[in-house]
N, C-alpha and C positions, 0 to 999 in steps of 0.2 A: 504494500500500500504506500503510495507516494503522499508525503505530508510536507507541505511548505510552511516554514515558520519564520517570521520576521521578529528577531529578538531585540526589540527596541529598548532603549534605556528607560523609557517611560511606559510603554505598552508592549505586550506580546501580541502579535497578530497572526492569525492563520486564515486560510481561504474561506472556510465555511462557518466559522464560529465568531461570536462577538469578541472584540479585543478585551484583554484583561491587564491590570496593572502589573508591572514587573516587580512585584513584591511578595515576600513570603514570611510566614510565621512558623517557626519550628517548635515542636513540643515532644516531650518524652511520653506524655499521656494523651489519650484520644480527646480532642477538643469537641465542643458542641458544633453542630452544623452538619450538613450533608456533603458539602463540597470539600471533602478531606481526602488527602492522598497519604498512604503509608508506604514508606520505602526504607529498607534496611533497618527496620525496627523503630523508625521515627515517624512522627506525624507532621504533615504540612498543610497549611491553609494559605490561600491567596490573601494578600493584604493590599489595602489602598495606599500604604506607604511604600513607595518604590525603593529598590535597592540603590544605595548611593552610587553615583556614576563610577564606572571603572572602564578604563580603556581596553583592558583584556578581560573578557567575560569568562575566561577559563580558569581564573585564579582560584575559584572554589567551586562547589557543587551546586550553587544556588540556581544558576541558569540552566543546569542540567535538570534540576527538579522542575523548574518552570517548563522545560521541554516536555517532561513526562505529563504534566497537566495538559499541555497543548496537544500532545499525541492522543491522550485519552479522550479529550473533547472532540477531536477530529474523528476518531474511531466511532464514537457515539453518534456524531452528526451524520456519518456515512452509513450508520446501522450495520457496521462491520464487526461488532463485538463478538468475541468468542474467548473462552478461558484458555484455549490452546494457543501456542506461540504464533504471533503475527509478525510477518516479515515487513519491515518498515524501510522505506527509502526517504532520506531527509534532503530537502532543498532549503538552504539557509543563506544568509548573506552578511556582508560587512560594509561599512562605509568605504568608499574608494581609497581614502587616505590610509586606511588600515589594511586594505585587502591584500596587498602584496606581502606584507610582513606577517600577517596573522592567519591567512586562509588555511594553511596546513595545520597549524595548531588548533584552529577552531573546528575543522572537520575531524581531527584525531580525538578531540574532546568527546565526540559522540560515538566513535567507533571502538572496536576491540573490547567491548564490555560483555560479550556473550549474550546469553539469555537474561533479559532484565525483567525481574518480577516485582510487581507493586500492586497495591490495592487502591482503587479509586471509587468513591461513592459505594463502598462496601462490596465492590466486585473485583475479583482477582484478574489482573492483566499480566500477560507474558509477551514480551516483544523482543525481537532481534533487529537491531539497526544494521542492515546489510550494507548500506552505502550512504554517504553524505557528500553532497556537492555544494560548493560555495560560490556566490555571485556578488558582484558589486551592486550596492543598493540603488544608486540613481539609474544605472543601466537597466536593472530589472524593472524599475518603475517605468522607464521610457518604453520598454518593450510593449507594455500594455496600451500605449497611446500612439505607437508609431504609425499605425494605419491612418489615423486622423491627421498625421503630419506629413503624409507622403508627398503632398504637392507644395510643401513649405520649403523655400530655399534656405531658410535659417530659423531655428527655434531653439529654445533652451528649456530643459526640464529641470526644475528645482524642487528638491525633496527636503522640506524642513522637518527634522525629526527632534528627538529628545536632546541629544548632545551635538549632533552635527547637522549641517545643511549641505547636502550633496547635490552636485549638478553635473549635467552632461549636455553637450551641444548636439543638436540633431540637424542634419542637412538632407533635404528631400527624403525624409522618412528613415534615414540611416543614422544610428547612434555613433558618435565619434568618440572612441575611447581615449584618444589623445587629448580630448578636452573634457575630462571626467575627473572630478576631484571632490574633496570634502573641506568644509570650513567648520571650525569648532564654534558654531553659532546656532546651536539648537535652543529649544525653548527652556531647557533646564538652566541655561545661562541667564535667560530673561527672568525666570522665576527667582533666581538668587539675587539678581539686581533689584527686583521689586521688593523682595522680603527685606533686604538691607535698607532700602530707601524708606519704606514704610516704618520699619523699626526705628531708624534714626530720627525721622522727622515727626512721627506720630506716636511712637512708643507702643506700637501694636505688633502682634505676631500674626502673620497672614499665612494660610496654607495654600497649596497649589490648587486645590479644588475651588477655593474662594477666588483666586486669581482667574482661573478659567471662566468662572461664572460672570465675572466682570467683563472679561474680554469678549465673550459671546453675548453680552447684554442680557444675561439671565439672573441678574442680582439687583432687582429694583430697590431693595432695601439697603443696599450698600452705602456706607458713609461717603458723602460726596468728596471729602478730602482724600479718602482712600482711593476711590474710583478715579479721581483726577491724577493721582500719582501713578496708578496702574496704567492708565491710558497714555500718560506722558512717556513712561518707560517703554511701553510697547511700541510707540511711534518712533522713539529714538533707536530701539533695537532694529526695527525694520529698515530705517534709514541707514544705519551703520552697515547692516548686511548688504544692502544694495550698493553702497559705496565701495565695500570690499570687493564685490563682484565686478564693479566697474574698473577698479584698480587692476583686476586680472584680465582686462580687455573684453569683458562680457557686456555687450550693449543690451539694455533692457527695453529701450524705447522703440526699437525697430525689431520686427519679427515677433513671433508669439512666444510667450513665457508660460509654460505649463507648470502649475504649482500642485505638488502632491505631498502627502504626508500629513500627520496630525497637526503639526505646527502651522502648516499652510491653512488648514481649515480653521484653526484657532485664531489666526492673525489675518484672515481674509479681509476684514473691514479695514484694517490698518494698511494692508498692502494696497488696496484700492484707493485709499485716501492719500497715499504717499505721493502720487503723481509721477513716480519714477518708472512705471511700467507701461509701455504702450498698449499691448494687447494681452492682458492676463487671462489665463484659462485655469479654472480650478477643478481639480478632480476630487470630488467629495468622498470617494471611496478610500477609507483609511487603510485598507488591506492591499493597496496597489503593489507594494514590494513583494508580499507573499505570493500574489497572483503571478507576478513576473518571475519569481523563482521557479514556480511550478512550470510555467511555459518554457523557460530556459532549460530546466532539467529534462523535460520531455524532448527538447530539441538536441539534447546531448552536448550542451555548451558550457557545462560547469567545470569547476576546478577543485581538486582535492589537495 
């Protein structure tokens, strides 16, 4: 069974299931709730508190446990559950800036574990990860929209994620890997700036869910002073990101700019208000990278 997983620093995304926060709570005793996974004698529940950013996700087992959650959810969604061993093919990805140095370590992280047994939602699972292929994130996202850009002489696909903003240039529907890179300008950086600003100026502790609600205008009761600071920091963040892209020779006012990723959805209003993008196109599907990984895996274009 092929399962594509986008291991975001903020959210884990798969093709057929709702995204979930990249956060875990570990326990020695069985916790309350049904969405519980047991692996190697320990219990795990998903948490709204994401794991602190780490450049190398293979430093410990937490992203592997998140992968088991994702695999189980995809097996359930496909109605493929059986207590007998299930062969799994994994399609995963990394930011372009990390791809060359980390792809082999990242694929090895999932392989060579033999039969993996765990319990999820009180059902025993047994899986064998037979293969894992890795893809650059922005390229994977671009694959899902290339047909719509086939007649465009110049376009840019920009994926704003948790910690990185990944981009790739597209010409006449073909992704150009020589203009494919990452900037450490994801929304986690924005969250940290907002938290620091609000704490320093208003002596308030703001969490990421509150920031999200203000940015997408679903916090009508928010303190006006807090909302003002959040909006100001978001607009500065978008402006700085676009200036950095311009410094790299990427023109945003001519040609189409396709925005993908959760950060693009979150900041759509600020991107449109910036006046720095000629023709912005927003892909509202947050699972674009995962879908791209699946397409590339099936085409045999991955790397181990």
